[in-house]
N, C-alpha and C positions, 0 to 999 in steps of 0.2 A: 600248852606246848605248841606255840605258834611262832617260833623264830628259828632261824638257822642254828643259832647257838644251842638252843634246847634240843632240837632234833639231832644235832651232831653229838651232843652229850649222851642222848639216848642210844645212838648207834654205838658209841664207844663203850658205854656201860654194858650193852648187850653183847658186844664182841668179846668181852672178857669171859663170858660163860663158855665160849668155845674152847678155852684151855682145859676145862674140866673133862671134856669129851674128846680131846685131841682133834677138834674140828678146826684146823688152822686155815682152811679155805674161808670159813665164816669169819674167823678173827681178822683175816686180811681184807676181805671184801667190805666188811662193816667198818673196819678201821679206816680204809681209804674213803669210804662214804663220809665218815666223821670228819676227816681232814677237809674234804670238799666243802662240807657245811660250815666248818669253822672259818675257812677262808671266805666263804660267801657272807658270813656274819660280819666280818670286817668290812668287806666291800660295800655291803648294804648301808653301813653306818658312815664309813670314812671316805668312800670314793664319790665325791660330789661331781656330778656331771659326766659320769661314765655311761657308756652304752649299757642299758639294763639287760641286754641279751647275754652279757657275760654271766649273769646269774643263772642262766639256763644250761651252761656248759658243764660237762663232767671232766673237762681237761684240767688236771691239776697243774700242769706246766703253765697254761694260760692264767689260771687263777693266782698262782704264786707270783707270777710276773706282775699282774695287776696290783696285788697286795703290796709287793715290794715297791711299786711305782708310787703308791699313795701313802704308805707308811714307812718312813725312813728306818732303816736297820731292823726291819721285822725279822727277816730270815736271810742272812747273807749266804749261808751254805745251803743251797737247794738240792744238793746231790741225793739226799734221802727221799725228797719229794719226787725227784725224777725216777729213783729206783722203785718206789712203791706204786707209781702211777699206773703201771701195767697190770697190777694185781686186780684192779676192779673188774676187768673183763676176763683175764687169763685164768683166774681161779674160779670163776663162776660158770663158765660156759664150756661145753665139750668142743673138741675140734683139735686141729693141728697145733694151735697155740696154747692148749690147756696146760696148766702148770699146777702141780700138787705142792703147795707150800709146806715148808718144814716148820718146826717149833722156832727155829732161829729166824726164819722169814717173818713169822708172826710177831716175834719180839721186836723186830725192826719196825714193823708197821705200828704196833701198839705204842712203843716209846716215841715214835715220830708223831703219832696222833695226839699223845698226851702232851708233848712239847708244844705242838701247835695250839692245843686247847689252852694251856697255861699262858702262852703268848697272847692268844685272843682275849682271854679274860682280863689280862693286864691292860691291853689296848682299849678295850671297851669299858674298863672300870667296873667289872663284874666280879663278885666274890667267887673264887674257885671252889668246886666241890672236891673233897678228898675221895678219890676213886679207889684208893688202896691198891694201886696198880701192881706194886711189887709183890704183894700177897697173892693176888690173882694169877699173875704169870708164873709164880713159883709153885702154884698148887699142884702142878704136874709132878714136881720133885717130891712134894709131901705125900702124894698118893702112892708113888712108886716106893718110897721108903717105908710106908706103913704096910705095903704088901709083903715086905721081906720078913 
């Protein structure tokens, strides 16, 4: 596991366990980290001649801009990337900007991360792993219905 793609996939997989315990801050922070790594995986392979310091940033807005500059039609609608970009810090650290994400927030992050993962695999020509996203994110509903 020595690539941005593999590390991003690991983050996304592990984030899905947060649904079982209603740990949506973990779902969101790991999901955002997965998006960051998927975007870096593309840049590492496709962005010839870019400044390598871009691979050190955690700024999703900068990363998606660079990816869109080097891969045509990668992600025309970046509104979800912009929406989730604040979750990395705001759900992980206490303080005045702390935010407790909801199940719905977690869904937005998970589905955006999965979309970016699928697009990354397509661009890099890598076979996609079936993460059974729909089953994992709906585990909350299954647990609640079995309690009744």
